[in-house]
C-alpha positions in Angstrom: 12.0 -6.7 -19.4 13.4 -4.2 -15.9 13.3 -7.3 -12.7 11.0 -5.6 -10.5 13.2 -7.5 -7.4 15.5 -5.2 -7.9 13.7 -2.4 -8.9 14.6 1.3 -6.6 11.8 3.0 -8.9 8.8 1.2 -8.8 6.1 3.0 -9.8 2.6 2.1 -10.8 2.8 3.0 -14.6 6.5 1.0 -15.0 4.8 -1.8 -13.7 1.6 -1.2 -15.2 3.0 -1.6 -18.5 5.2 -4.9 -17.0 2.3 -6.5 -16.8 0.7 -5.4 -20.1 4.9 -7.0 -21.5 3.8 -10.1 -20.1 0.3 -10.1 -21.3 0.4 -9.4 -25.4 3.7 -12.4 -25.3 2.7 -14.7 -22.1 0.5 -18.3 -23.7 -2.7 -19.2 -23.0 -3.3 -19.8 -19.4 0.7 -18.9 -18.4 0.9 -17.8 -14.7 1.9 -14.0 -13.4 5.9 -14.3 -13.0 7.3 -13.9 -9.7 8.8 -10.7 -9.8 5.6 -9.1 -11.1 4.4 -10.5 -8.5 6.6 -9.3 -5.6 6.1 -5.4 -7.3 2.7 -5.2 -7.0 3.5 -6.4 -3.5 5.5 -3.8 -3.1 3.6 -0.8 -4.4 1.3 -2.2 -2.3 3.5 -0.1 0.4 2.5 3.1 -1.8 -0.4 2.9 -2.8 -4.0 1.5 -2.0 -4.0 -2.3 -2.6 -8.3 -1.6 -4.5 -5.8 0.6 -6.8 -2.9 -1.8 -7.5 -5.8 -4.4 -8.5 -7.6 -2.7 -10.4 -4.9 -0.5 -12.8 -3.1 -4.1 -12.6 -5.8 -6.2 -13.2 -5.3 -8.0 -10.9 -7.6 -10.3 -8.8 -7.5 -9.1 -4.9 -8.4 -12.1 -3.4 -5.0 -13.7 -5.2 -3.5 -10.2 -4.1 -4.3 -10.0 -0.7 -3.0 -13.9 -0.7 0.3 -13.0 -2.1 1.0 -9.5 1.2 0.5 -12.0 3.4 3.1 -14.4 2.7 5.2 -11.3 1.6 7.3 -9.9 4.2 7.5 -6.8 4.5 8.1 -4.3 6.9 5.8 -4.3 9.0 4.5 0.1 9.4 5.6 1.5 12.5 3.4 3.7 15.7 5.4 6.1 18.0 3.7 5.7 20.8 2.2 9.4 22.5 0.8 10.7 25.3 -2.9 12.2 24.3 -3.6 12.7 28.0 -1.9 16.3 28.3 -4.2 17.6 25.6 -7.2 20.3 26.7 -7.3 22.1 24.5 -7.7 22.2 19.9 -5.3 19.7 18.9 -5.6 18.1 14.3 -3.4 15.0 13.6 -2.5 14.5 10.5 -0.8 11.8 9.3 -0.2 11.3 4.9 0.9 8.9 2.6 3.3 7.9 0.3 0.7 7.7 -2.5 -0.7 11.6 -1.4 -4.4 10.3 0.1 -4.6 12.4 3.5 -6.2 11.3 7.1 -6.8 14.9 8.9 -8.8 14.9 12.9 -9.3 17.4 14.6 -11.1 17.9 18.5 -10.9 19.5 21.4 -10.2 18.2 24.3 -9.0 14.3 25.3 -8.3 12.6 21.4 -10.5 9.7 20.9 -8.3 6.2 20.7 -6.6 7.1 17.2 -4.8 3.9 17.0 -7.5 1.7 15.4 -8.2 4.5 12.3 -5.1 5.0 11.6 -4.2 1.5 11.1 -7.2 0.8 9.2 -5.4 3.7 6.8 -1.9 2.5 6.6 -3.4 -0.4 5.7 
């Protein structure tokens, strides 16, 4: 089995195959290997957690616990001065998994940080 901890080309499909191979060969009640957990955590950087859990057949609370202790790079925000907007505006973001966030309006925009944090988490 490839070591997902050093694999730079992790995909949801490749990790799913690794989980399936482990499930077929494991002994009864054997815990999930750390390398597979690490791969699942890395996938959460580009895919929604619920999708990772569903595809890899993982417990959401177990993955969430792993995510909270993982040493991952947090999403960084760039501060934008939105006070100068007076006319129509549109903000669009796209995650690596293809999910899009579009927000538009006119005049001064509302506080977008909470909405964007939810989208990126």
